[in-house]
C-alpha positions as a Markdown table, in Angstrom:
| # | Residue | x | y | z |
|---|---|---|---|---|
| 1 | Met | 63.7 | -61.8 | 205.4 |
| 2 | Asp | 67.3 | -64.0 | 206.1 |
| 3 | Ala | 68.4 | -64.5 | 209.2 |
| 4 | Trp | 71.6 | -63.4 | 208.6 |
| 5 | Val | 69.8 | -60.1 | 207.4 |
| 6 | Glu | 67.4 | -59.1 | 210.7 |
| 7 | Arg | 71.1 | -59.2 | 213.0 |
| 8 | Glu | 72.1 | -56.4 | 210.8 |
| 9 | Leu | 68.7 | -54.3 | 211.0 |
| 10 | Gly | 68.9 | -53.3 | 214.9 |
| 11 | Gly | 68.8 | -49.7 | 213.9 |
| 12 | Thr | 66.3 | -47.2 | 214.4 |
| 13 | Phe | 64.8 | -46.3 | 211.0 |
| 14 | Pro | 62.9 | -42.8 | 210.2 |
| 15 | Asp | 60.4 | -45.4 | 208.5 |
| 16 | Gln | 59.6 | -48.9 | 208.6 |
| 17 | Arg | 59.0 | -49.1 | 205.1 |
| 18 | Leu | 62.6 | -48.2 | 204.8 |
| 19 | Lys | 63.7 | -50.3 | 206.9 |
| 20 | Ala | 61.8 | -53.2 | 205.3 |
| 21 | Arg | 63.2 | -52.1 | 201.6 |
| 22 | Leu | 66.6 | -52.2 | 203.3 |
| 23 | Gly | 66.4 | -55.5 | 204.2 |
| 24 | Lys | 65.0 | -56.9 | 201.2 |
| 25 | Leu | 68.0 | -55.3 | 199.4 |
| 26 | Leu | 71.0 | -56.8 | 201.7 |
| 27 | Gly | 69.2 | -60.2 | 200.9 |
| 28 | Asp | 69.0 | -59.5 | 197.1 |
| 29 | Leu | 72.1 | -58.2 | 197.0 |
| 30 | Gly | 73.5 | -61.0 | 199.6 |
| 31 | Arg | 72.1 | -63.7 | 197.0 |
| 32 | Arg | 73.7 | -62.2 | 193.8 |
| 33 | Ile | 76.9 | -60.8 | 194.9 |
| 34 | Gly | 78.5 | -59.1 | 192.2 |
| 35 | Ser | 75.5 | -58.8 | 190.3 |
| 36 | Thr | 73.6 | -54.9 | 188.9 |
| 37 | Val | 70.6 | -53.7 | 191.1 |
| 38 | Pro | 68.2 | -54.7 | 187.9 |
| 39 | Met | 70.1 | -58.0 | 188.5 |
| 40 | Ala | 69.7 | -58.2 | 192.2 |
| 41 | Cys | 66.3 | -57.5 | 192.2 |
| 42 | Gln | 64.9 | -59.2 | 189.1 |
| 43 | Asp | 62.1 | -57.4 | 188.4 |
| 44 | Trp | 61.0 | -53.4 | 187.7 |
| 45 | Ala | 59.0 | -52.9 | 190.5 |
| 46 | Ala | 62.0 | -54.2 | 192.8 |
| 47 | Thr | 64.6 | -52.0 | 190.9 |
| 48 | Lys | 62.4 | -48.9 | 191.0 |
| 49 | Ala | 62.1 | -49.3 | 194.6 |
| 50 | Ala | 65.6 | -49.9 | 195.4 |
| 51 | Tyr | 66.5 | -46.4 | 193.5 |
| 52 | Arg | 64.2 | -44.4 | 195.3 |
| 53 | Phe | 65.7 | -45.7 | 198.5 |
| 54 | Phe | 68.9 | -44.5 | 197.1 |
| 55 | Ser | 67.6 | -41.5 | 196.4 |
| 56 | Asn | 65.8 | -40.5 | 199.5 |
| 57 | Pro | 66.6 | -37.9 | 201.4 |
| 58 | Arg | 66.1 | -39.0 | 204.2 |
| 59 | Val | 68.2 | -42.2 | 203.8 |
| 60 | Asp | 72.2 | -41.6 | 204.3 |
| 61 | Glu | 75.2 | -44.1 | 205.3 |
| 62 | Thr | 74.5 | -43.5 | 208.7 |
| 63 | Thr | 70.6 | -44.8 | 208.8 |
| 64 | Ile | 71.6 | -47.9 | 206.7 |
| 65 | Leu | 74.7 | -49.1 | 208.8 |
| 66 | Ala | 72.9 | -48.4 | 212.4 |
| 67 | Gly | 71.7 | -52.0 | 212.6 |
| 68 | His | 75.4 | -53.3 | 211.5 |
| 69 | Phe | 77.1 | -51.3 | 214.1 |
| 70 | Ala | 74.4 | -52.5 | 216.8 |
| 71 | Ala | 75.2 | -56.1 | 215.5 |
| 72 | Thr | 79.1 | -55.6 | 215.8 |
| 73 | Val | 79.0 | -54.0 | 219.1 |
| 74 | Ala | 77.0 | -56.9 | 220.2 |
| 75 | Arg | 79.6 | -59.0 | 218.8 |
| 76 | Phe | 82.0 | -57.5 | 220.8 |
| 77 | Ala | 80.4 | -57.7 | 223.9 |
| 78 | Ala | 80.0 | -61.4 | 223.3 |
| 79 | Thr | 83.8 | -62.0 | 223.0 |
| 80 | Ala | 87.0 | -61.7 | 225.6 |
| 81 | Gly | 90.0 | -60.2 | 225.4 |
| 82 | Thr | 91.8 | -58.0 | 223.4 |
| 83 | Val | 89.9 | -57.2 | 219.9 |
| 84 | Leu | 91.9 | -55.0 | 217.1 |
| 85 | Val | 90.6 | -52.4 | 215.4 |
| 86 | Leu | 91.5 | -52.0 | 211.9 |
| 87 | His | 91.8 | -48.6 | 210.4 |
| 88 | Asp | 92.6 | -47.5 | 206.6 |
| 89 | Thr | 91.5 | -45.4 | 203.5 |
| 90 | Thr | 89.7 | -47.0 | 200.0 |
| 91 | Glu | 88.8 | -45.0 | 197.1 |
| 92 | Phe | 85.9 | -46.2 | 194.7 |
| 93 | Ser | 86.7 | -44.6 | 191.3 |
| 94 | Phe | 83.7 | -44.7 | 188.5 |
| 95 | Thr | 84.0 | -43.3 | 185.0 |
| 96 | Arg | 81.3 | -40.7 | 184.0 |
| 97 | Asp | 80.9 | -37.7 | 181.2 |
| 98 | Thr | 80.4 | -35.5 | 184.5 |
| 99 | Pro | 82.3 | -36.2 | 187.2 |
| 100 | Gly | 80.8 | -33.1 | 189.0 |
| 101 | Ala | 78.1 | -34.7 | 190.4 |
| 102 | Ile | 80.0 | -37.4 | 191.9 |
| 103 | Gly | 83.5 | -35.5 | 192.8 |
| 104 | Gln | 87.0 | -35.7 | 191.8 |
| 105 | Leu | 89.8 | -38.2 | 192.7 |
| 106 | Ser | 92.8 | -37.5 | 190.7 |
| 107 | Phe | 94.1 | -36.6 | 187.0 |
| 108 | Val | 95.4 | -39.0 | 184.9 |
| 109 | Lys | 97.6 | -38.0 | 182.2 |
| 110 | Gly | 97.6 | -39.2 | 179.0 |
| 111 | Arg | 100.0 | -39.1 | 175.8 |
| 112 | His | 96.8 | -37.5 | 174.2 |
| 113 | Val | 94.6 | -36.6 | 176.4 |
| 114 | Thr | 94.3 | -35.9 | 180.3 |
| 115 | His | 90.8 | -37.1 | 181.9 |
| 116 | Thr | 89.2 | -36.7 | 186.0 |
| 117 | Val | 89.1 | -39.7 | 187.7 |
| 118 | Cys | 86.2 | -39.1 | 190.2 |
| 119 | Gly | 84.6 | -40.9 | 192.8 |
| 120 | Val | 83.8 | -41.5 | 196.7 |
| 121 | Leu | 86.4 | -42.2 | 199.2 |
| 122 | Leu | 86.1 | -44.2 | 202.5 |
| 123 | His | 87.6 | -44.1 | 205.7 |
| 124 | Ser | 86.6 | -48.0 | 207.3 |
| 125 | Ser | 87.2 | -49.4 | 211.0 |
| 126 | Leu | 86.9 | -53.0 | 211.0 |
| 127 | Val | 86.9 | -54.8 | 214.6 |
| 128 | Val | 88.5 | -58.4 | 214.4 |
| 129 | Thr | 89.6 | -60.7 | 217.2 |
| 130 | Thr | 92.9 | -61.6 | 217.4 |
| 131 | Asp | 92.7 | -64.6 | 215.7 |
| 132 | Gly | 91.5 | -62.4 | 213.0 |
| 133 | Leu | 87.5 | -63.2 | 213.0 |
| 134 | Pro | 85.7 | -60.0 | 211.7 |
| 135 | Leu | 83.3 | -59.2 | 214.1 |
| 136 | Gly | 81.6 | -56.1 | 211.7 |
| 137 | Leu | 82.0 | -52.2 | 210.9 |
| 138 | Ala | 82.8 | -50.0 | 213.8 |
| 139 | Ala | 83.1 | -47.1 | 212.2 |
| 140 | Val | 83.0 | -45.3 | 208.4 |
| 141 | Lys | 83.2 | -42.2 | 206.7 |
| 142 | Phe | 82.3 | -41.8 | 202.9 |
| 143 | Trp | 82.9 | -38.1 | 201.6 |
| 144 | Thr | 84.2 | -36.8 | 197.8 |
| 145 | Arg | 86.3 | -33.8 | 196.5 |
| 146 | Lys | 84.6 | -31.3 | 194.8 |
| 147 | Ala | 88.2 | -30.6 | 193.5 |
| 148 | Phe | 91.8 | -32.5 | 193.2 |
| 149 | Lys | 95.1 | -30.9 | 194.3 |
| 150 | Gly | 97.7 | -32.8 | 194.9 |
| 151 | Thr | 99.6 | -33.3 | 198.2 |
| 152 | Asn | 103.3 | -32.0 | 196.4 |
| 153 | Ala | 101.2 | -29.3 | 195.1 |
| 154 | Arg | 99.8 | -27.8 | 198.5 |
| 155 | Lys | 103.5 | -28.1 | 200.0 |
| 156 | Arg | 104.5 | -25.2 | 197.8 |
| 157 | Thr | 101.8 | -22.9 | 199.3 |
| 158 | Val | 101.4 | -23.8 | 202.4 |
| 159 | Asn | 103.5 | -26.4 | 205.4 |
| 160 | Pro | 101.3 | -29.4 | 206.3 |
| 161 | Thr | 102.1 | -29.2 | 210.0 |
| 162 | Cys | 101.0 | -25.5 | 210.3 |
| 163 | Val | 97.4 | -26.6 | 209.2 |
| 164 | Pro | 95.2 | -27.6 | 212.1 |
| 165 | Ile | 94.2 | -31.1 | 211.7 |
| 166 | Glu | 90.3 | -30.1 | 211.7 |
| 167 | Glu | 90.9 | -28.7 | 208.2 |
| 168 | Lys | 92.3 | -31.6 | 206.9 |
| 169 | Glu | 91.2 | -34.7 | 205.3 |
| 170 | Ser | 93.4 | -36.3 | 208.1 |
| 171 | Val | 90.6 | -35.8 | 211.0 |
| 172 | Arg | 88.9 | -38.9 | 209.1 |
| 173 | Trp | 91.3 | -41.2 | 211.8 |
| 174 | Leu | 90.7 | -39.5 | 215.2 |
| 175 | Asp | 86.7 | -39.2 | 214.0 |
| 176 | Asn | 86.6 | -43.0 | 213.1 |
| 177 | Leu | 89.1 | -44.1 | 216.2 |
| 178 | Thr | 86.5 | -41.7 | 219.0 |
| 179 | Gln | 83.2 | -43.1 | 217.0 |
| 180 | Ser | 84.2 | -46.8 | 217.1 |
| 181 | Thr | 85.9 | -46.5 | 221.0 |
| 182 | Gln | 82.3 | -45.0 | 222.1 |
| 183 | Arg | 80.1 | -46.9 | 220.6 |
| 184 | Leu | 82.0 | -50.3 | 221.4 |
| 185 | Asp | 81.8 | -48.9 | 224.9 |
| 186 | Asp | 85.0 | -50.8 | 226.2 |
| 187 | Pro | 88.2 | -48.7 | 225.6 |
| 188 | Gly | 90.8 | -50.6 | 227.2 |
| 189 | Arg | 90.4 | -53.6 | 225.0 |
| 190 | Cys | 90.5 | -51.9 | 222.2 |
| 191 | Val | 93.6 | -51.9 | 219.8 |
| 192 | His | 93.6 | -49.4 | 216.8 |
| 193 | Ile | 95.6 | -50.4 | 214.1 |
| 194 | Gly | 96.9 | -48.0 | 211.7 |
| 195 | Asp | 99.5 | -47.7 | 208.6 |
| 196 | Arg | 102.3 | -45.1 | 208.0 |
| 197 | Glu | 99.1 | -43.2 | 207.0 |
| 198 | Ala | 97.9 | -43.0 | 211.1 |
| 199 | Asp | 101.5 | -41.9 | 211.7 |
| 200 | Ile | 99.6 | -38.4 | 213.4 |
| 201 | Phe | 100.3 | -37.0 | 216.8 |
| 202 | Glu | 96.8 | -36.0 | 217.3 |
| 203 | Leu | 95.9 | -39.2 | 216.9 |
| 204 | Phe | 98.2 | -40.6 | 219.4 |
| 205 | His | 96.4 | -37.6 | 221.6 |
| 206 | Ala | 93.2 | -38.2 | 220.4 |
| 207 | Ala | 93.7 | -42.5 | 222.0 |
| 208 | His | 95.2 | -41.1 | 225.0 |
| 209 | Glu | 92.0 | -38.8 | 225.8 |
| 210 | Val | 89.6 | -41.4 | 225.7 |
| 211 | Arg | 91.6 | -43.9 | 227.4 |
| 212 | Thr | 92.1 | -46.8 | 224.6 |
| 213 | His | 94.8 | -48.0 | 222.5 |
| 214 | Phe | 97.0 | -47.7 | 219.1 |
| 215 | Leu | 99.6 | -49.5 | 217.2 |
| 216 | Val | 100.5 | -47.8 | 214.0 |
| 217 | Arg | 103.5 | -48.1 | 211.8 |
| 218 | Thr | 105.5 | -44.7 | 211.9 |
| 219 | Ala | 106.5 | -42.8 | 208.8 |
| 220 | Val | 108.0 | -39.9 | 210.9 |
| 221 | Asp | 111.4 | -39.4 | 212.9 |
| 222 | Arg | 110.4 | -37.8 | 215.4 |
| 223 | Leu | 112.6 | -35.8 | 218.4 |
| 224 | Ala | 113.2 | -38.1 | 221.2 |
| 225 | Gly | 114.3 | -38.3 | 225.0 |
| 226 | Arg | 114.7 | -34.4 | 226.0 |
| 227 | Gly | 114.6 | -33.2 | 222.8 |
| 228 | Gly | 118.0 | -33.8 | 221.5 |
| 229 | Thr | 118.0 | -36.6 | 219.6 |
| 230 | Thr | 115.7 | -38.6 | 217.3 |
| 231 | Val | 113.6 | -41.8 | 217.9 |
| 232 | Ala | 115.8 | -43.5 | 215.3 |
| 233 | Lys | 119.3 | -42.7 | 217.0 |
| 234 | Val | 117.6 | -43.9 | 220.2 |
| 235 | Met | 116.5 | -47.3 | 218.5 |
| 236 | Lys | 120.3 | -47.6 | 216.8 |
| 237 | Arg | 121.6 | -47.7 | 220.5 |
| 238 | Gln | 119.3 | -50.8 | 221.2 |
| 239 | Pro | 120.2 | -54.5 | 221.1 |
| 240 | Ile | 118.2 | -57.0 | 219.1 |
| 241 | Arg | 116.2 | -59.2 | 221.8 |
| 242 | Gly | 115.9 | -61.5 | 218.9 |
| 243 | Thr | 114.4 | -62.8 | 215.9 |
| 244 | His | 110.6 | -63.8 | 215.0 |
| 245 | Glu | 109.5 | -65.3 | 211.5 |
| 246 | Val | 107.4 | -63.4 | 209.3 |
| 247 | Glu | 105.1 | -65.3 | 206.5 |
| 248 | Val | 105.2 | -63.0 | 203.5 |
| 249 | Arg | 104.7 | -62.9 | 199.7 |
| 250 | Asp | 106.5 | -61.9 | 196.9 |
| 251 | Asn | 105.6 | -60.0 | 193.7 |
| 252 | His | 105.0 | -63.4 | 192.2 |
| 253 | Gly | 102.6 | -64.5 | 195.1 |
| 254 | Val | 105.1 | -67.0 | 196.5 |
| 255 | Val | 104.8 | -67.4 | 200.5 |
| 256 | Ser | 107.8 | -68.1 | 202.1 |
| 257 | Ser | 108.8 | -66.9 | 205.7 |
| 258 | Ala | 111.3 | -64.0 | 206.9 |
| 259 | Arg | 113.4 | -64.0 | 210.1 |
| 260 | Val | 113.7 | -60.3 | 211.1 |
| 261 | His | 115.2 | -59.0 | 214.2 |
| 262 | Val | 113.9 | -57.4 | 216.6 |
| 263 | Arg | 114.4 | -54.3 | 219.0 |
| 264 | Phe | 112.0 | -52.2 | 221.6 |
| 265 | Cys | 112.1 | -49.4 | 223.8 |
| 266 | Arg | 110.5 | -47.1 | 225.7 |
| 267 | Val | 110.7 | -43.7 | 224.6 |
| 268 | Thr | 109.6 | -39.9 | 225.3 |
| 269 | Val | 108.4 | -38.8 | 222.0 |
| 270 | His | 108.0 | -34.9 | 221.3 |
| 271 | Pro | 105.2 | -33.3 | 218.8 |
| 272 | Pro | 106.0 | -31.3 | 215.7 |
| 273 | Val | 107.5 | -27.7 | 216.7 |
| 274 | Ala | 104.8 | -26.2 | 215.4 |
| 275 | Lys | 101.9 | -28.7 | 217.6 |
| 276 | Arg | 103.9 | -28.2 | 220.4 |
| 277 | Lys | 101.4 | -25.5 | 222.3 |
| 278 | Arg | 98.5 | -28.1 | 222.2 |
| 279 | Tyr | 100.5 | -31.0 | 222.6 |
| 280 | Gly | 102.9 | -32.4 | 224.8 |
| 281 | Pro | 105.3 | -35.4 | 224.7 |
| 282 | Leu | 104.2 | -39.0 | 225.3 |
| 283 | Ser | 106.1 | -41.8 | 226.5 |
| 284 | Leu | 105.5 | -45.2 | 224.1 |
| 285 | Thr | 107.0 | -47.5 | 223.2 |
| 286 | Val | 109.2 | -48.3 | 219.8 |
| 287 | Ile | 109.2 | -51.6 | 218.1 |
| 288 | His | 112.0 | -52.4 | 215.3 |
| 289 | Ala | 111.6 | -54.9 | 212.9 |
| 290 | His | 114.2 | -55.2 | 210.6 |
| 291 | Glu | 115.5 | -58.2 | 208.1 |
| 292 | Arg | 118.7 | -58.2 | 206.8 |
| 293 | Gly | 119.8 | -58.4 | 203.7 |
| 294 | Thr | 117.8 | -58.2 | 200.3 |
| 295 | Pro | 115.3 | -61.0 | 199.4 |
| 296 | Thr | 114.9 | -61.7 | 196.4 |
| 297 | Gly | 111.8 | -60.6 | 194.1 |
| 298 | Arg | 110.3 | -58.6 | 197.3 |
| 299 | Glu | 111.1 | -55.3 | 199.2 |
| 300 | Pro | 112.8 | -56.5 | 202.7 |
| 301 | Ile | 110.8 | -55.7 | 205.6 |
| 302 | Arg | 111.3 | -52.6 | 207.8 |
| 303 | Trp | 108.4 | -51.8 | 210.4 |
| 304 | Lys | 108.9 | -49.2 | 212.4 |
| 305 | Leu | 105.8 | -49.7 | 215.2 |
| 306 | Leu | 104.7 | -47.0 | 217.4 |
| 307 | Thr | 102.2 | -48.1 | 220.5 |
| 308 | Asp | 101.0 | -46.7 | 223.7 |
| 309 | Leu | 101.3 | -50.2 | 225.3 |
| 310 | Pro | 103.8 | -51.5 | 227.6 |
| 311 | Val | 106.2 | -54.5 | 225.7 |
| 312 | Glu | 108.5 | -55.9 | 228.4 |
| 313 | Asn | 109.9 | -59.0 | 226.4 |
| 314 | Leu | 110.2 | -60.5 | 223.1 |
| 315 | Ala | 106.9 | -62.5 | 223.6 |
| 316 | Ala | 104.8 | -59.3 | 223.8 |
| 317 | Ala | 106.9 | -57.5 | 220.9 |
| 318 | Val | 106.3 | -60.5 | 218.8 |
| 319 | Glu | 102.5 | -60.1 | 219.7 |
| 320 | Lys | 102.1 | -56.6 | 218.5 |
| 321 | Leu | 103.8 | -57.3 | 215.2 |
| 322 | Asp | 101.3 | -60.4 | 215.0 |
| 323 | Trp | 98.5 | -57.7 | 215.8 |
| 324 | Tyr | 99.7 | -54.9 | 213.2 |
| 325 | Ala | 100.4 | -58.0 | 210.3 |
| 326 | Met | 96.3 | -58.3 | 210.7 |
| 327 | Arg | 95.6 | -55.1 | 209.2 |
| 328 | Trp | 96.2 | -56.9 | 206.0 |
| 329 | Lys | 92.8 | -57.9 | 206.6 |
| 330 | Leu | 91.5 | -54.8 | 205.9 |
| 331 | Glu | 92.7 | -54.9 | 202.6 |
| 332 | Thr | 91.1 | -58.2 | 202.2 |
| 333 | Tyr | 87.7 | -56.4 | 203.2 |
| 334 | His | 88.0 | -53.7 | 200.5 |
| 335 | Lys | 89.1 | -56.2 | 198.2 |
| 336 | Val | 85.4 | -58.0 | 198.5 |
| 337 | Leu | 84.0 | -54.7 | 198.2 |
| 338 | Lys | 85.4 | -53.9 | 195.2 |
| 339 | Ser | 86.0 | -57.2 | 193.7 |
| 340 | Gly | 83.4 | -59.8 | 195.1 |
| 341 | Cys | 80.6 | -56.9 | 195.2 |
| 342 | Gln | 81.7 | -54.6 | 192.1 |
| 343 | Ala | 80.8 | -51.7 | 193.9 |
| 344 | Glu | 83.3 | -50.0 | 191.0 |
| 345 | Gln | 80.7 | -51.2 | 188.4 |
| 346 | Ala | 77.2 | -49.0 | 190.0 |
| 347 | Lys | 75.8 | -46.6 | 187.5 |
| 348 | Leu | 74.6 | -44.2 | 190.2 |
| 349 | Arg | 75.1 | -40.5 | 189.1 |
| 350 | Thr | 75.5 | -39.0 | 192.3 |
| 351 | Ala | 77.7 | -39.7 | 195.1 |
| 352 | Glu | 74.7 | -39.5 | 197.3 |
| 353 | Arg | 73.2 | -42.4 | 195.8 |
| 354 | Leu | 76.5 | -44.4 | 195.1 |
| 355 | Thr | 77.5 | -43.6 | 198.9 |
| 356 | Asn | 74.4 | -45.2 | 199.5 |
| 357 | Leu | 74.7 | -48.5 | 197.6 |
| 358 | Leu | 78.1 | -48.7 | 199.0 |
| 359 | Ala | 76.6 | -48.6 | 202.8 |
| 360 | Val | 74.7 | -51.5 | 201.9 |
| 361 | Leu | 77.6 | -53.3 | 200.0 |
| 362 | Cys | 79.6 | -52.6 | 202.9 |
| 363 | Val | 77.4 | -55.4 | 205.2 |
| 364 | Val | 77.3 | -57.7 | 202.2 |
| 365 | Gly | 81.1 | -57.3 | 201.9 |
| 366 | Trp | 81.6 | -58.4 | 205.8 |
| 367 | Arg | 79.2 | -61.3 | 205.6 |
| 368 | Val | 81.3 | -63.0 | 203.0 |
| 369 | Phe | 84.5 | -61.9 | 204.9 |
| 370 | Trp | 82.9 | -63.3 | 208.1 |
| 371 | Leu | 81.9 | -66.4 | 206.7 |
| 372 | Thr | 85.5 | -66.9 | 205.0 |
| 373 | Met | 87.3 | -66.5 | 208.2 |
| 374 | Ala | 84.9 | -68.1 | 210.7 |
| 375 | Ala | 85.4 | -71.4 | 209.1 |
| 376 | Arg | 89.3 | -70.7 | 210.2 |
| 377 | Ala | 88.6 | -69.4 | 213.2 |
| 378 | Thr | 85.9 | -71.0 | 215.0 |
| 379 | Pro | 86.1 | -74.1 | 212.8 |
| 380 | Asp | 84.3 | -76.1 | 215.6 |
| 381 | Ala | 81.2 | -73.6 | 215.8 |
| 382 | Pro | 77.7 | -75.3 | 214.8 |
| 383 | Ala | 76.3 | -74.7 | 210.8 |
| 384 | Glu | 73.9 | -73.0 | 211.9 |
| 385 | Ala | 75.6 | -70.2 | 213.3 |
| 386 | Ala | 76.4 | -68.9 | 209.9 |
| 387 | Leu | 73.7 | -71.1 | 206.9 |
| 388 | Thr | 69.9 | -71.7 | 207.1 |
| 389 | Ala | 68.2 | -74.9 | 207.5 |
| 390 | Ala | 67.5 | -75.2 | 204.3 |
| 391 | Glu | 70.9 | -74.2 | 203.2 |
| 392 | Val | 72.3 | -77.1 | 205.2 |
| 393 | Glu | 70.2 | -79.3 | 203.9 |
| 394 | Ile | 70.9 | -78.4 | 200.3 |
| 395 | Leu | 74.6 | -78.7 | 201.0 |
| 396 | Asp | 73.7 | -82.1 | 202.5 |
| 397 | Arg | 71.8 | -83.1 | 199.5 |
| 398 | Val | 74.8 | -81.7 | 197.0 |
| 399 | Gly | 77.8 | -82.3 | 198.5 |
| 400 | Ala | 76.8 | -86.1 | 199.9 |
| 401 | Pro | 79.1 | -88.4 | 200.6 |
| 402 | Pro | 79.3 | -92.6 | 199.4 |
| 403 | Pro | 76.9 | -94.4 | 200.7 |
| 404 | Ala | 79.9 | -96.3 | 202.6 |
| 405 | Ala | 81.0 | -93.1 | 204.2 |
| 406 | Pro | 80.2 | -91.3 | 207.6 |
| 407 | Ala | 77.5 | -88.9 | 207.7 |
| 408 | Pro | 79.4 | -85.5 | 207.7 |
| 409 | Thr | 79.2 | -83.6 | 211.2 |
| 410 | Arg | 77.4 | -80.2 | 211.3 |
| 411 | Lys | 80.1 | -77.8 | 211.7 |
| 412 | Val | 80.7 | -74.9 | 210.1 |
| 413 | Ser | 84.1 | -75.5 | 208.8 |
| 414 | His | 82.5 | -78.5 | 206.4 |
| 415 | Tyr | 79.5 | -76.2 | 205.3 |
| 416 | Leu | 82.1 | -73.7 | 204.8 |
| 417 | Val | 84.0 | -76.0 | 202.5 |
| 418 | Ala | 80.7 | -77.4 | 200.7 |
| 419 | Val | 80.1 | -73.2 | 199.9 |
| 420 | Ala | 83.4 | -72.8 | 198.6 |
| 421 | Lys | 83.2 | -76.4 | 196.3 |
| 422 | Leu | 80.0 | -74.3 | 194.6 |
| 423 | Gly | 82.3 | -71.6 | 193.6 |
| 424 | Gly | 85.3 | -73.4 | 192.5 |
| 425 | Tyr | 86.9 | -74.9 | 195.7 |
| 426 | Leu | 88.9 | -78.1 | 194.7 |
| 427 | Ala | 89.3 | -79.1 | 198.3 |
| 428 | Arg | 92.4 | -81.2 | 197.5 |
| 429 | Ala | 94.2 | -82.4 | 200.3 |
| 430 | Lys | 97.3 | -79.4 | 200.3 |
| 431 | Asp | 94.8 | -76.4 | 199.3 |
| 432 | Pro | 95.1 | -73.8 | 201.6 |
| 433 | Pro | 91.4 | -72.5 | 203.4 |
| 434 | Pro | 89.0 | -71.6 | 201.0 |
| 435 | Gly | 89.6 | -67.8 | 200.2 |
| 436 | Asn | 86.7 | -65.0 | 199.6 |
| 437 | Arg | 86.6 | -65.5 | 195.9 |
| 438 | Val | 85.6 | -69.0 | 196.0 |
| 439 | Val | 83.1 | -68.3 | 198.8 |
| 440 | Trp | 81.3 | -65.2 | 197.3 |
| 441 | Arg | 80.6 | -67.5 | 193.8 |
| 442 | Gly | 79.4 | -70.3 | 196.3 |
| 443 | Leu | 76.9 | -68.1 | 197.9 |
| 444 | Thr | 75.6 | -67.2 | 195.0 |
| 445 | Arg | 75.0 | -70.3 | 193.1 |
| 446 | Leu | 73.9 | -71.8 | 196.7 |
| 447 | Ala | 71.3 | -69.0 | 196.2 |
| 448 | Asp | 70.2 | -70.1 | 192.5 |
| 449 | Ile | 70.2 | -73.8 | 194.0 |
| 450 | Leu | 67.9 | -72.5 | 196.8 |
| 451 | Leu | 65.6 | -71.0 | 194.5 |
| 452 | Gly | 65.0 | -73.8 | 192.4 |
| 453 | Phe | 64.5 | -76.1 | 195.7 |
| 454 | Glu | 62.0 | -73.8 | 196.5 |
| 455 | Leu | 59.7 | -73.5 | 193.6 |
| 456 | Gly | 60.1 | -77.6 | 193.0 |
| 457 | Asn | 58.5 | -78.1 | 197.1 |
| 458 | Arg | 56.1 | -75.5 | 195.9 |
| 459 | Val | 55.3 | -77.5 | 192.1 |
| 460 | Val | 55.3 | -80.8 | 194.2 |
| 461 | Gly | 52.9 | -79.4 | 196.9 |
| 462 | Asn | 50.2 | -78.2 | 194.2 |
C-alpha cells in the first residue's frame, strides 16, 4: 500500500476488509487519475469488488472520509498560526435516461426539447494555510434533490427570510462550519471563508457560538448602527485608508494588477426583521475594496467583506483581502475533481454509489492539489514527504542531468517539477510553477513507469 494511502486510512471501519478495499481503490485511482473504475482496477475481479464496495449499505461518505478527516486534523495540529477553512458548493452533473435514481439539478430548455439535468451536490470545507498549502478536508456534505424548483419560482409563494434556516439547503453552511470547527478542536485559529452565498446572518451567530472566526463577501445591505441607516451608507462616509495591488486575470486569461481603494470600519449590524426574535445585532468589521474606472476585458473589483475579526490599520485590512483571495483555491480543488479525476464521467446508476465514488475521489483530488501547492509553499521540504523512494529513484533516472552537471538536491520542488515534466511541463526560465493539470498527468505516467520498473526487476531477478 502506498504511504500516502496509509496516512488517509486512519478512521474506524465496520469491517477491516472494507478498509483494505478502500486502500486499494485509493491506490488504483491515485495511480490512474482520470481513468474509469475498470481502467483503474485493471481486471474484472477488482472492478467487481469496487462496485460491491460502492453499493455496500455499510459504506457512506462519512466512513470513507473518516481517515482523511483524521489526517487533516493531524496536519492542522502540526502547523502554527491562523488557518483558513474555505467553504463552497459545487454540482456534479450526469447524463441519464432515468434521472430519478440520482436526483435533479435543473431543467435545460432547448429549441425542440426540455430535459432534466441530474446529479449530486457537494458542499466542501477545505483547510489551507495562509501560504495556500491545502491540509485536507475538514467537513463535506453530499445531497440530491428529488425535484427541482428555481429560487425565483419559490419566491412567488413564500418569503425566504421567514423560512427557518433548518428547512433550507443553506443550513449546509452552518453544519459544515460547526463540524469543521469541532473536528479541528482549535476554534481560535480558524477563519472560515465564504463567498456571497455565505452571507447568512445565522452563519455569523453560529461562528460566534462556537467561538471561531469568519470572513465572507456580502450580498445584502443590512441595517447598521442603531437601525436608522445601512452598512452601505456608513461605508460611504468612511475615508479611503489606502490602496492595495491585487493580481487579476481577465476574460482571456491575461494576468495584470489592479489597484483597489480600501475602506474599513467597525459597525453594529442588525439581522433581518423576520429574524430579530431569534438573533440580536453583532459588532462586525466591514471592509470595502473598490477599483475605480472600468478595466478592459473584465469586471472591476467590488469586494465588500464582513468579518468578526478586528481591523485596526491598512495592513490588517490587506491581510483580510489576501485571505479572501485564497477562496479561489477551493474552486481549483473542485476543478481537479471534475477535470482531473473526471468525476462527472462516472457511470454508476444511483446517487448512493456516486456519492461513495466521489468521496474516494475527494481524497485523490486533494493529493494532486497538495502536491502542486507543496512545491510552492514548502519548496525546501524533503522529497520523501511527497514521493516514495522508488518514485524518487525513477525520477532521478528519467530526468538525469548531464554528466558535468551536479546531482539534484532532494527537495520536493525539484521532484515535483520532474513529475510535471512527465505531464508536459516545459520548465522554461519564465514559465510559472507547474499547475494541477501537468501534475496529474505526470503522476499517471509516473505510475506506469513505476510498474514497468518493478516488472523489469522481477524479470532480472528471475
